Structure formats: structure tokens, C-alpha cells
C-alpha positions as CSV (number, residue, x, y, z in Angstrom):
1,X,34.3,138.5,79.8
2,X,37.3,136.2,80.0
3,X,35.6,134.3,82.9
4,X,32.5,133.5,80.6
5,X,34.8,132.2,77.9
6,X,36.8,130.2,80.4
7,X,33.7,128.5,81.8
8,X,32.3,127.9,78.3
9,X,35.5,126.3,77.2
10,X,35.6,124.1,80.3
11,X,32.0,123.0,79.9
12,X,32.7,122.1,76.2
13,X,35.8,120.1,77.1
14,X,34.0,118.2,79.8
15,X,31.1,117.4,77.5
16,X,33.5,116.2,74.8
17,X,35.3,114.0,77.3
18,X,32.2,112.3,78.5
19,X,30.9,111.9,74.9
20,X,34.2,110.1,74.0
21,X,33.8,107.8,77.0
22,X,30.3,106.6,76.1
23,X,29.8,103.2,74.6
24,X,29.9,103.1,70.8
25,X,27.4,100.9,69.1
26,X,28.6,97.5,68.0
27,X,29.2,97.1,64.3
28,X,26.9,94.6,62.7
29,X,28.1,91.0,63.0
30,X,29.6,89.5,59.9
31,X,27.5,86.6,58.7
32,X,29.2,83.8,56.9
33,X,27.4,82.5,53.9
34,X,27.7,78.7,53.5
35,X,25.9,76.3,51.1
36,X,23.8,75.1,54.0
37,X,22.6,78.6,55.0
38,X,21.3,79.2,51.5
39,X,18.9,76.2,51.6
40,X,15.9,78.6,51.9
41,X,12.4,77.9,53.0
42,X,10.4,78.6,49.8
43,X,7.0,80.3,49.8
44,X,4.3,77.8,48.7
45,X,2.9,78.6,45.2
46,X,-0.5,77.3,46.2
47,X,-1.1,80.0,48.7
48,X,-0.9,82.9,46.2
49,X,-2.4,84.1,43.0
50,X,-1.5,86.9,40.6
51,X,-3.1,90.2,41.4
52,X,-5.0,91.1,38.1
53,X,-5.2,94.8,39.0
54,X,-1.5,95.2,39.4
55,X,0.8,95.9,36.4
56,X,3.3,93.4,35.3
57,X,6.9,94.7,35.1
58,X,9.5,93.4,32.6
59,X,13.1,94.4,33.0
60,X,16.5,93.4,34.3
61,X,17.1,91.9,37.7
62,X,20.2,91.5,39.8
63,X,20.9,89.9,43.2
64,X,22.4,91.0,46.5
65,X,26.0,90.3,47.1
66,X,27.2,88.9,50.4
67,X,28.2,92.3,51.7
68,X,24.5,92.9,52.4
69,X,24.2,89.9,54.7
70,X,23.5,90.8,58.4
71,X,22.7,94.4,57.7
72,X,19.3,96.0,58.2
73,X,17.1,96.5,55.1
74,X,14.9,99.5,54.5
75,X,12.0,97.7,56.2
76,X,14.1,97.2,59.4
77,X,14.5,93.4,58.9
78,X,18.0,91.9,59.1
79,X,19.1,90.8,55.6
80,X,19.3,87.0,55.4
81,X,20.6,85.9,52.0
82,X,19.0,82.4,52.6
83,X,15.5,83.8,52.5
84,X,13.6,84.5,49.3
85,X,13.4,88.3,49.6
86,X,13.6,91.2,47.1
87,X,14.2,94.9,46.8
88,X,11.7,97.0,44.8
89,X,11.4,100.7,44.3
90,X,7.7,101.2,44.8
91,X,5.9,98.1,46.1
92,X,5.0,98.2,49.8
93,X,7.1,96.1,52.3
94,X,5.7,92.7,52.8
95,X,4.3,92.4,49.2
96,X,4.7,89.0,47.7
97,X,6.0,88.9,44.1
98,X,6.7,86.2,41.5
99,X,9.9,86.8,39.6
100,X,10.2,84.7,36.4
101,X,13.4,84.6,34.5
102,X,12.4,84.9,30.9
103,X,15.4,83.0,29.5
104,X,14.6,79.7,31.2
105,X,11.0,80.1,32.5
106,X,12.0,79.4,36.2
107,X,10.2,81.5,38.8
108,X,10.5,82.2,42.5
109,X,8.1,83.8,45.0
110,X,9.8,86.5,47.1
111,X,8.8,89.0,49.8
112,X,9.7,92.7,49.2
113,X,11.6,93.9,52.3
114,X,14.0,96.5,50.9
115,X,14.2,99.5,48.5
116,X,16.2,99.3,45.3
117,X,17.6,98.5,42.9
118,X,19.7,101.6,42.7
119,X,21.0,100.9,39.2
120,X,19.1,102.4,36.2
121,X,17.2,99.9,34.1
122,X,16.7,97.3,36.8
123,X,13.3,96.5,38.2
124,X,14.2,94.2,41.1
125,X,17.1,93.0,43.3
126,X,16.8,89.4,44.6
127,X,18.4,87.7,47.6
128,X,21.1,85.1,46.8
129,X,18.8,82.2,47.5
130,X,16.0,83.5,45.3
131,X,18.5,84.2,42.5
132,X,19.9,80.7,42.8
133,X,16.4,79.2,42.6
134,X,15.8,80.8,39.2
135,X,19.3,80.1,37.9
136,X,20.6,83.7,37.5
137,X,23.7,83.4,39.7
138,X,26.1,82.8,36.8
139,X,24.6,85.6,34.6
140,X,24.5,88.1,37.4
141,X,21.8,90.2,35.6
142,X,18.8,88.6,33.8
143,X,15.7,89.7,32.1
144,X,12.7,89.0,34.3
145,X,9.0,89.4,34.6
146,X,7.7,90.7,38.0
147,X,4.1,89.9,39.1
148,X,2.5,91.1,42.3
149,X,0.7,88.4,44.2
150,X,-2.3,88.2,46.5
151,X,-2.7,85.7,49.3
152,X,-5.6,83.2,48.9
153,X,-8.2,83.3,51.6
């Protein structure tokens, strides 16, 4: 009986030793956000039209902080704050949306590539570049209208 316990303990010890020696995954690289890196390539308004069948959502929007930069989104893409992207709870990944800030009428076209927002009462989270384009950086949270778009053929 003691012999079985001895070999079991030895096997566990050796397994733990080799598990500790294995390579650990690299932490994600910190991406520095500069003014130049936020000069985003905008999606062309001429290539899209509003999907009449989809409902229009009105509610609050916020934007990603720099801590999200360089991490993977729910779709598997690397978060780049310089791209016009958004997080939405239900729309499929890759869906193009137009987000219009109701206070000033400015709008941006963004691609859904993440899930969120995780705060109650918000309908969409925007990337830093998209939020900058519609002028919501200073406010942090803004009332917006979200429209689903279809690509022209």
C-alpha cells in the first residue's frame, strides 16, 4: 500500500516539475497610443446604405479606454484603437453600423468586432478613433442613434 502511495506521489511531483518548466505564454504587448496612430482609415459612406428591416437603437454610447489596446476582442481580432470599430451586444461580428451623436449630428461608420457594452443603459462602445470622429471624447458618454448598414452591390 505504501509503495503505491510512494509512486503516486513521485509521479505527481515529476509532473508538477515539468509543468513548471514549460514555457508560459507571452503577455500581450503594450501598444502605445499616439496622435498619429489614431488617424484612422474611415469607411466610405458611399459604399453602404441603411438596412430598412433592422431596428434603429437610441441610447447611450461610451468608448474603449487605452487599456483595451492590443488585446483580443470577442471576435478574435486584436483591438486597434485607431480603427473605427464597435462593441455591440447582439449584432453579428463584421456588421457595419452608423453611429450618430444626437447632440451634434456627427456620425461615423464602424465595424462590430466585440461584445459589450457591459454597463446597463448603453447600446454601443466605440473605439477611440470612432469616438473622436463624432466628438464624444470630452463627454465620455453620449446619446447616440445606431443604424445597421448594408453594403451596396
